[in-house]
C-alpha positions as CSV (number, residue, x, y, z in Angstrom):
1,M,112.7,94.5,107.2
2,P,112.0,95.7,103.7
3,E,112.7,93.4,100.7
4,L,112.5,93.3,97.0
5,V,109.6,91.2,95.8
6,A,107.8,90.5,92.5
7,P,104.8,92.7,92.1
8,T,101.9,91.3,94.1
9,T,98.3,92.1,94.8
10,R,98.8,91.7,98.6
11,V,100.1,95.4,98.8
12,H,97.1,96.8,96.9
13,A,95.9,99.2,99.6
14,S,99.4,100.7,100.4
15,F,100.2,100.8,96.6
16,L,97.1,103.0,96.2
17,A,98.2,105.2,99.1
18,A,101.7,105.5,97.5
19,I,100.1,106.5,94.1
20,A,98.1,109.2,95.9
21,E,101.4,110.6,97.3
22,F,103.0,110.5,93.9
23,A,100.0,112.3,92.3
24,A,100.1,114.9,95.1
25,E,103.6,115.8,94.0
26,G,102.5,116.1,90.3
27,R,103.4,112.7,89.0
28,G,101.2,110.9,86.4
29,T,100.7,113.8,84.1
30,A,101.1,113.6,80.3
31,E,104.6,115.3,80.8
32,D,105.7,112.6,83.2
33,N,107.6,110.2,80.9
34,S,108.7,108.0,83.7
35,M,107.7,104.3,84.1
36,L,105.5,105.3,87.0
37,G,104.0,108.3,85.2
38,R,103.1,106.2,82.2
39,D,101.5,103.5,84.5
40,M,99.5,106.1,86.4
41,L,98.1,107.6,83.2
42,R,97.2,104.2,81.8
43,H,95.8,102.4,84.8
44,G,95.6,104.9,87.7
45,A,91.9,105.9,87.4
46,R,90.8,102.2,87.9
47,W,93.6,100.8,90.1
48,Q,91.2,100.7,93.1
49,E,89.3,97.9,91.4
50,P,90.8,94.7,92.6
51,E,90.5,93.0,89.2
52,V,92.1,95.9,87.4
53,F,95.0,96.0,89.9
54,A,95.4,92.2,89.5
55,R,95.6,92.6,85.7
56,Y,98.2,95.4,86.2
57,V,100.3,93.2,88.4
58,A,100.1,90.4,85.8
59,E,101.1,92.8,83.0
60,T,104.0,94.1,85.0
61,L,105.3,90.6,85.6
62,A,104.8,89.7,81.9
63,D,107.0,92.7,80.9
64,A,110.1,90.6,81.8
65,R,109.4,88.2,78.9
66,E,110.8,89.0,75.5
67,E,107.6,88.0,73.7
68,T,105.4,90.4,75.6
69,A,104.0,93.2,73.4
70,R,105.3,96.7,74.4
71,P,105.5,100.1,72.8
72,E,108.0,100.9,70.1
73,G,111.5,101.5,71.6
74,F,110.7,99.8,75.0
75,V,112.6,96.7,76.1
76,P,111.8,93.8,78.4
77,S,112.3,94.7,82.1
78,T,112.1,92.9,85.4
79,V,110.1,95.0,87.8
80,L,110.5,94.5,91.5
81,W,108.7,96.2,94.4
82,W,110.3,97.3,97.7
83,V,107.9,96.3,100.4
84,E,107.8,95.8,104.2
85,G,105.1,93.4,105.1
86,E,102.0,94.8,103.4
87,E,103.5,98.3,102.9
88,F,104.6,99.3,99.4
89,L,107.6,101.6,99.7
90,G,108.9,101.8,96.1
91,R,109.7,100.1,92.8
92,L,112.6,99.3,90.6
93,S,113.0,98.2,87.0
94,I,115.9,96.4,85.5
95,R,115.9,96.8,81.8
96,H,117.1,93.8,79.9
97,R,119.1,95.7,77.3
98,L,120.1,99.3,76.5
99,T,118.7,101.2,73.5
100,P,120.5,104.4,72.3
101,R,117.9,106.4,74.3
102,L,118.5,104.3,77.5
103,L,122.3,104.7,77.0
104,D,121.8,108.5,77.1
105,W,118.8,109.0,79.3
106,G,117.3,106.1,81.2
107,G,120.0,103.6,82.1
108,S,119.7,99.9,83.0
109,I,117.9,100.4,86.3
110,G,115.3,103.0,87.3
111,Y,113.9,103.3,90.8
112,E,111.3,105.3,92.7
113,V,110.5,105.6,96.4
114,R,107.1,106.8,97.6
115,P,107.3,110.3,99.0
116,S,106.5,109.4,102.6
117,A,109.3,106.8,102.7
118,R,112.1,109.0,101.3
119,R,115.2,110.0,103.1
120,R,115.2,106.8,105.2
121,G,117.8,104.8,103.2
122,H,115.2,102.9,101.1
123,A,116.6,103.9,97.7
124,T,120.1,102.8,98.6
125,A,118.9,99.5,100.1
126,M,116.6,98.8,97.2
127,L,119.3,99.4,94.6
128,R,121.9,97.3,96.6
129,A,119.3,94.5,96.7
130,A,118.7,94.7,93.0
131,L,122.4,94.5,91.9
132,P,122.7,90.7,92.5
133,V,119.4,90.3,90.5
134,A,120.9,92.4,87.6
135,H,124.0,90.2,87.8
136,R,121.9,87.0,87.5
137,L,120.3,88.6,84.4
138,G,123.8,88.9,82.9
139,F,124.7,92.5,83.7
140,D,128.0,93.7,85.1
141,P,128.2,96.6,85.4
142,V,124.8,98.4,85.0
143,L,124.3,102.0,83.8
144,I,122.3,104.2,86.2
145,T,121.4,107.8,85.4
146,C,120.0,110.6,87.4
147,D,119.2,114.3,86.8
148,H,122.2,116.5,87.2
149,D,120.5,118.4,90.1
150,N,119.3,115.3,92.0
151,V,121.8,115.2,94.8
152,G,119.9,112.5,96.7
153,S,119.9,110.1,93.7
154,R,123.5,110.8,93.0
155,K,124.4,109.9,96.6
156,V,122.4,106.6,96.3
157,I,124.2,105.6,93.1
158,E,127.7,106.5,94.4
159,G,126.8,104.8,97.7
160,C,126.2,101.6,95.7
161,G,129.6,101.8,94.0
162,G,128.6,104.0,91.0
163,V,131.5,105.4,89.0
164,F,130.7,108.6,87.2
165,E,131.2,108.5,83.4
166,D,129.8,111.7,82.0
167,R,126.9,114.1,81.7
168,R,124.6,113.9,78.7
169,G,122.2,116.8,78.6
170,E,120.5,116.9,82.0
171,K,121.5,113.4,82.9
172,L,124.6,112.2,84.9
173,R,125.7,108.7,83.9
174,F,127.2,106.2,86.3
175,W,128.4,102.6,86.0
176,V,127.7,100.4,89.0
177,P,129.3,96.9,89.5
178,T,126.9,94.1,90.1
179,S,129.4,91.6,91.6
């Protein structure tokens, strides 16, 4: 049964396979401003090296700490991976506070499921599992956004109790209770 776990080197091989799937659909380009896209650009060429991947895992874990250096405008975030045994299925980030940009565009929680694991309920299960974590971090409710034309993501958010607030540009904004 899949579970949310802290990033770990034990899923290295399946993480690389997932990254190849994301790259095949065009992710990881300079135009991809997502969390995953930025990570792929910064680390992707060397992730196959165990020591580079271990450093990436450590940096990802450290991002939850306030004192960790990060780019201007970025906030601390708790990153969790959705795994089943040794198989990496997706990832989720709980941002520790909202900036003006996150209020309009990114929200409190962002999530991604690897292409070969989509349409099997993983996004909904992953988000449901993350809501108690967000609650323990002090959030209730959380803001989750999706592109206006992303019907699947909208169904995930609504399926987890999301209440539509408004549309800002291309993004739909929902508030989801964590308790």
